[in-house]
C-alpha positions in Angstrom: 125.3 78.5 51.9 127.1 76.6 48.5 125.2 78.8 47.0 125.9 82.3 48.0 129.7 81.0 45.9 129.7 80.4 41.9 132.4 77.8 41.5 131.6 77.5 37.4 134.5 79.9 36.5 137.0 77.3 38.0 139.3 75.1 35.8 137.7 71.8 34.1 140.2 69.8 35.4 140.2 71.6 39.4 136.4 70.9 39.4 137.3 67.6 38.5 139.6 66.6 41.3 137.7 67.7 44.1 134.4 65.9 42.5 136.9 62.8 42.9 138.0 63.6 46.2 133.7 63.7 47.1 133.2 60.3 45.6 131.5 57.6 47.9 132.5 54.7 45.2 133.8 54.3 41.8 129.9 54.3 39.9 130.0 58.2 41.2 132.3 59.4 38.5 129.5 58.6 35.6 127.5 61.7 38.2 129.7 64.0 36.1 130.6 63.2 32.4 131.0 66.6 31.4 133.6 67.0 33.5 135.6 64.5 31.9 134.9 66.0 28.3 138.3 68.0 26.7 140.0 67.4 30.5 143.9 68.2 29.9 144.9 64.8 32.0 148.4 66.0 32.1 147.4 69.0 34.0 145.0 67.1 36.1 147.8 64.9 37.0 150.3 68.2 37.9 147.0 69.3 40.2 146.8 65.8 42.1 150.9 66.2 42.9 150.5 70.3 44.0 147.4 69.2 46.5 148.7 66.6 47.1 146.2 64.0 46.9 147.2 61.8 44.4 147.2 58.6 47.0 143.3 59.4 48.1 142.6 60.1 44.2 144.1 56.9 43.4 142.0 55.3 45.8 138.8 56.2 44.3 139.9 55.7 41.3 142.0 52.0 41.0 138.4 50.8 39.7 136.7 53.1 37.5 136.2 52.2 33.6 138.9 53.3 31.4 135.9 55.0 29.2 135.9 57.4 31.9 139.7 57.8 33.0 142.6 57.5 30.8 144.6 54.2 31.5 147.8 56.0 31.9 146.0 58.7 33.9 145.5 55.6 36.8 148.8 54.4 36.4 150.7 57.7 37.3 148.5 57.9 40.1 149.8 54.3 41.2 153.4 55.3 41.1 153.1 58.0 42.9 150.4 56.0 45.2 153.4 53.2 46.0 155.8 55.8 46.1 154.2 57.6 49.2 153.0 54.4 50.7 156.7 53.3 50.9 157.6 56.9 52.2 154.8 57.0 55.0 156.0 53.0 56.1 159.9 54.7 56.6 158.9 57.9 58.7 156.3 55.3 60.7 159.3 53.1 61.4 161.6 56.7 62.4 158.5 57.8 64.1 158.9 54.9 66.4 162.4 54.9 66.6 162.4 58.4 67.9 159.8 58.3 70.3 161.8 55.1 72.2 164.4 57.7 71.9 163.2 60.3 73.4 161.1 57.9 76.6 164.7 57.1 77.3 166.2 60.3 77.7 163.3 61.6 79.7 161.7 64.3 77.2 158.1 64.4 76.5 157.4 64.9 72.7 154.2 64.6 70.7 154.0 64.3 66.6 152.0 66.7 65.1 151.8 65.4 61.4 153.2 62.8 59.5 152.0 59.2 59.5 150.4 59.2 62.8 147.7 61.7 61.9 147.5 60.1 58.7 146.5 56.8 60.6 143.7 58.8 63.3 142.2 60.4 60.1 142.0 58.1 57.3 142.1 54.8 59.0 145.4 53.9 57.0 148.9 55.5 56.5 148.8 55.3 52.9 145.9 58.1 51.9 148.0 60.7 53.2 151.3 62.2 52.3 153.8 63.7 54.5 157.9 64.7 53.7 158.7 64.9 56.9 158.3 65.0 61.0 156.8 67.2 63.2 157.8 66.9 66.7 156.4 69.1 69.5 158.9 69.3 72.6 159.0 72.1 75.6 161.4 74.9 75.2 163.5 74.1 77.8 164.5 71.1 76.2 165.4 72.7 73.0 169.4 71.7 73.9 168.8 68.2 75.2 167.0 67.3 71.8 169.4 68.5 69.5 172.7 66.6 71.6 170.1 63.4 71.3 169.5 64.4 67.0 173.3 65.0 66.9 174.0 61.6 68.2 171.4 60.2 66.6 172.9 61.2 62.9 171.1 64.3 62.2 172.7 66.9 61.1 170.4 70.4 61.9 169.9 73.2 58.9 172.0 76.1 59.2 170.7 79.2 57.5 173.1 82.2 57.0 173.4 84.7 59.9 172.3 87.3 59.2 168.9 86.1 58.1 166.0 85.8 60.4 165.8 82.5 62.1 162.1 80.4 62.8 160.2 81.7 65.7 158.8 78.0 66.1 160.5 75.6 65.3 164.3 74.2 63.5 164.9 71.8 61.0 167.2 68.6 60.8 167.7 66.1 58.2 169.0 62.5 58.4 171.8 62.4 55.5 172.0 58.5 55.8 168.4 57.4 56.2 166.9 60.6 54.1 165.0 61.8 56.4 163.8 65.2 57.8 162.6 66.2 61.2 161.0 69.4 62.5 161.4 70.3 66.4 158.8 72.9 67.5 158.6 74.7 70.5 155.2 76.1 69.3 152.4 75.4 67.1 152.6 78.0 65.2 154.6 81.4 64.8 154.0 84.1 67.1 151.9 86.1 68.0 149.1 83.6 67.9 147.9 82.5 71.1 147.7 78.4 71.9 147.7 75.9 75.2 151.0 75.5 77.0 152.8 72.5 76.4 151.5 70.5 79.6 148.0 71.3 78.9 148.3 70.0 75.3 150.5 66.9 76.8 147.7 67.1 79.3 145.2 66.0 76.3 147.6 63.8 74.3 146.5 60.7 72.7 148.2 57.4 72.0 148.2 56.1 68.5 148.2 52.5 67.8 149.6 52.2 64.9 152.9 51.3 66.0 154.0 48.2 68.7 155.7 51.3 70.6 153.8 54.1 71.8 153.7 57.3 70.0 151.8 60.4 71.3 150.0 62.7 69.7 147.4 65.7 69.7 144.4 65.2 71.3 141.2 65.6 69.3 140.0 69.5 69.6 144.0 70.7 69.7 144.6 68.7 66.5 141.2 70.0 64.5 142.1 73.4 65.9 146.3 72.8 64.5 145.0 71.7 61.2 143.4 74.9 61.0 145.9 77.5 61.5 148.5 75.8 59.7 146.0 75.5 56.8 145.3 78.9 56.8 148.1 80.4 57.6 149.4 78.8 54.2 145.9 80.1 52.7 145.3 76.2 51.7 146.9 76.1 49.0 146.9 72.5 49.2 143.7 70.9 49.1 145.0 67.6 51.4 144.6 70.1 54.2 141.1 70.9 53.7 140.4 67.0 52.9 141.5 66.5 56.8 139.1 68.9 57.8 136.4 67.1 56.0 137.4 63.7 57.0 137.5 64.8 60.7 134.3 65.7 60.8 132.8 63.1 58.4 134.1 61.1 61.1 132.4 62.9 63.8 135.4 63.8 66.2 133.8 67.4 65.5 130.4 67.6 66.1 127.5 68.9 68.5 128.9 66.6 71.6 132.2 68.6 71.6 131.4 72.2 69.0 130.4 73.9 72.2 133.6 73.0 74.1 135.7 74.1 71.0 134.2 76.7 71.1 135.0 77.5 74.7 138.4 76.3 74.4 139.4 78.3 71.5 138.4 81.4 73.2 140.2 81.1 76.3 143.3 79.8 74.6 143.6 81.6 70.9 141.6 84.3 71.1 139.5 85.5 68.4 140.8 84.8 65.5 140.8 81.3 66.1 136.6 82.0 65.8 137.2 83.6 62.4 139.7 80.8 61.4 137.3 77.8 62.2 134.1 79.9 60.4 135.7 80.3 57.4 137.6 76.6 56.9 133.9 75.4 57.9 132.5 77.5 54.8 135.4 76.5 52.8 135.4 72.8 53.1 131.5 73.2 53.0 132.0 74.8 49.4 134.2 72.6 47.8 134.4 69.2 49.6 130.4 69.5 50.6 131.5 68.8 54.1 128.2 68.4 56.4 127.9 70.9 59.3 125.4 70.6 61.8 123.2 73.3 63.7 125.6 73.9 66.2 128.5 74.2 63.7 126.7 76.6 61.4 126.5 79.0 64.0 130.4 79.2 63.8 129.7 79.8 59.8 127.8 82.1 59.1 130.1 85.3 59.7 130.1 88.1 56.8 133.8 88.3 57.1 134.3 84.3 56.8 132.5 84.5 53.3 134.6 87.0 52.1 137.8 84.7 53.0 136.6 82.0 51.9 136.0 83.7 47.9 139.4 84.6 48.3 140.4 81.8 49.6 139.3 79.9 46.5 141.3 82.3 44.3 143.9 81.9 46.2 143.7 78.0 46.0 143.1 78.1 42.5 146.1 80.9 41.1 148.5 79.1 43.1 148.4 75.8 41.4 148.5 77.9 38.1 151.5 79.8 39.5 153.7 76.6 40.4 152.3 74.8 37.4 151.4 76.9 34.6 154.0 78.8 34.2 155.4 77.0 31.0 152.9 78.2 29.4 153.7 81.6 29.0 157.5 81.6 28.4 156.3 82.2 24.6 155.0 85.9 26.2 157.1 87.2 28.6 155.2 90.5 29.1 152.3 88.7 29.6 154.4 86.1 32.0 155.2 88.5 34.7 151.6 89.9 34.1 150.6 86.4 35.5 153.0 85.7 37.7 152.3 88.8 39.4 148.7 89.1 39.4 148.5 85.7 40.9 151.3 85.9 43.9 149.3 89.3 44.7 145.9 87.6 44.9 147.6 84.7 47.6 149.7 88.1 49.2 145.4 89.6 49.6 144.6 86.5 51.3 147.1 86.3 53.8 146.8 89.6 54.3 143.6 89.5 54.7 143.2 87.0 57.5 145.4 88.6 60.0 144.5 90.7 62.5 146.1 94.8 62.9 149.2 93.5 65.0 149.7 90.5 62.6 149.4 93.0 59.4 152.1 95.3 61.6 154.2 92.5 62.0 153.8 90.9 58.3 154.7 94.4 56.9 157.9 94.7 59.1 159.3 91.3 58.7 158.9 92.0 54.7 160.6 94.9 54.5 163.7 93.5 56.4 166.3 91.0 54.1 165.5 87.6 53.2 168.0 84.3 52.9 166.2 84.5 49.0 167.8 88.4 48.7 171.7 86.4 49.6 170.9 84.0 47.1 169.8 86.1 44.5 172.6 88.5 45.0 176.0 87.7 46.9 177.1 90.9 49.1 180.0 90.9 51.1 178.9 91.3 54.4 180.5 95.1 54.8 177.8 96.0 52.4 174.9 94.1 54.2 172.9 97.5 54.4 172.5 97.6 50.5 169.7 94.4 50.7 167.4 96.6 53.0 167.0 99.2 49.6 167.4 96.5 46.8 164.8 94.0 48.8 161.5 94.9 46.6 163.8 94.6 43.5 165.4 91.7 44.4 161.8 90.1 45.1 160.4 91.6 42.0 163.4 89.5 39.9 163.2 86.6 41.5 159.0 86.6 40.7 159.8 86.8 36.8 163.8 85.5 35.8 162.9 81.5 36.1 160.0 83.0 33.8 
């Protein structure tokens, strides 16, 4: 399967990052010495930050000989690792507090991401990053949840009145604790089908991370949620792919439950989920050398999935360059615009190719509507709001080029 994809054109620093992620021990680094020559270490560190894998990389590189990796690179990774560990400890405490608060007020909740997922997948919270807590509740409990959060010191993120609100979550922020949480009433944005809250609750697990009970998704539910989330964002952070790789290596998803997973996803998520699983498995196999057994291999041999993997790899690389390497083009404004737009359309092409016909229609309809970014770019009085519709594509183009 891996021979079907040419990875030689990947940036040297990206290939090095992926190889380190796959290392079993620090002695393995000697196997790819050629990638360590002529390495732009600043770019490498920026890639580690962009892909949110610096804790994982530090755990593999902390004892590596300085002949291979410069000391300042390890030190930089260590500082980020420490900051992340502190962040995850803070989130763990808040996760436990919220779990107790909701239980005392008879509100059921499931944690979707955060420290509980890091502990479940990697065995310790320090090896995965998380900027906030994602919590799933029943839609009928939303008003009670908001009142409870307000009383606990959280404030709701306010969006402009004219801007379309998210269709599956609301964001809250605690100004004193500097903690952000997302309250979900769906796992994913519509129209993707998904299990009901009660079905997810029946399959829930209890984490052993905290002294007070914390509930989170069942094994198969979590696996499919992470795949859907990574696919929706074009897998532009390797952290999401690392999660899938680790779950399979831990034999959480393997031959014993691949049949039930296949049946489950068709019942609840429809044919699109089969495509999501296919290309996620191929992508993990190609980049992370994730072991796929015969049962799971049958899920990952579709031609369309392989095409999507090609697009996904380009999207992953281009997204990183888009966020990191823009400064290199500042001296040539026209080249800057061209590079920025090429990368943007590469990412859009991948995301669009992944959609069903209905989702493509919804996506195009949404893209034609004004956004909150349009309002930030150009302030117009309410009486002239209708002008945002014809101005929308021009404002989008302006935002893609003005920062350069």
